[in-house]
N, C-alpha and C positions, 0 to 999 in steps of 0.2 A: 670370101668366106660366106657361106649361106647363113641367113638369119632364120632362127627357129622361134616358134611361139607355142609349141606343144611341150608337154613334160618329157624330158629326156629319158631314154631307155636305161642309160647308165646311172647307177646310184651315185657314183662319184660326181658326175656332171650335175646331177640334181642337187647335191649338197653344195657344190661350189656356187651354182647360180643362185640358189636360195640364200646362202650366207652373204653373198655380195649384195643382193637386193635388200636383205635385212639391214646391212650396214648403211645403205642409202636411206632407208626409212628412218633409222636411228638418227641420221644426220639431218633430218627434216624434210625428206622427199615425201610427196603426197602419195597415198595409196592409189593404185590404178583400178581398184574395184570400188564401186559405190557401196557404202555401208559394210565394211569388212566385218566378218563374223567374230574376229578376235581383235585384241588390242596389242598383242605382242608382235614385234616386227618380223620375227621368224615365221609366225603363223600367217601373217598377212602376205609375206613373200611366197609361202607355199600356196596359199589360195590364189594369188595372182598367176603363179606358174600353172597350176592345175586348170584354171579357167581359160588359159591361153591368151591372156592380155599382156604378159611379160615377154618381150622379145630378147633373145640372147644369141650370141655367136659362139661356136665351138671352134677354136683354132685347130687347124689340121696338124697332125702329128708330123714332126720333121722326119725326113727320110734317113734311114740309118746307112752307114757305109756299106753294109752287106746288101741292102736293097739297091743302092746305087750301082754296086759292082754287078749284081744280077741283071739289072736293066742294061748296063753297058755291054754285057756278054750277048744279050739277046739282040741288041740293036746293031 
């Protein structure tokens, strides 16, 4: 799985990554940015993501039975 450090294009992925990081911050993790502009964990997580200092992985989507069958026919 590739590791990313730029803001994701998918809004869904953006929300997932930000919320997971915010939970880490609420549990005591230190911010990855010096002097965060906000105090709320969600805002700090957003800032980290937008500045490119937060690395994350996006799992690949599992192949569907239809895609496997299509690949089998071609091969």
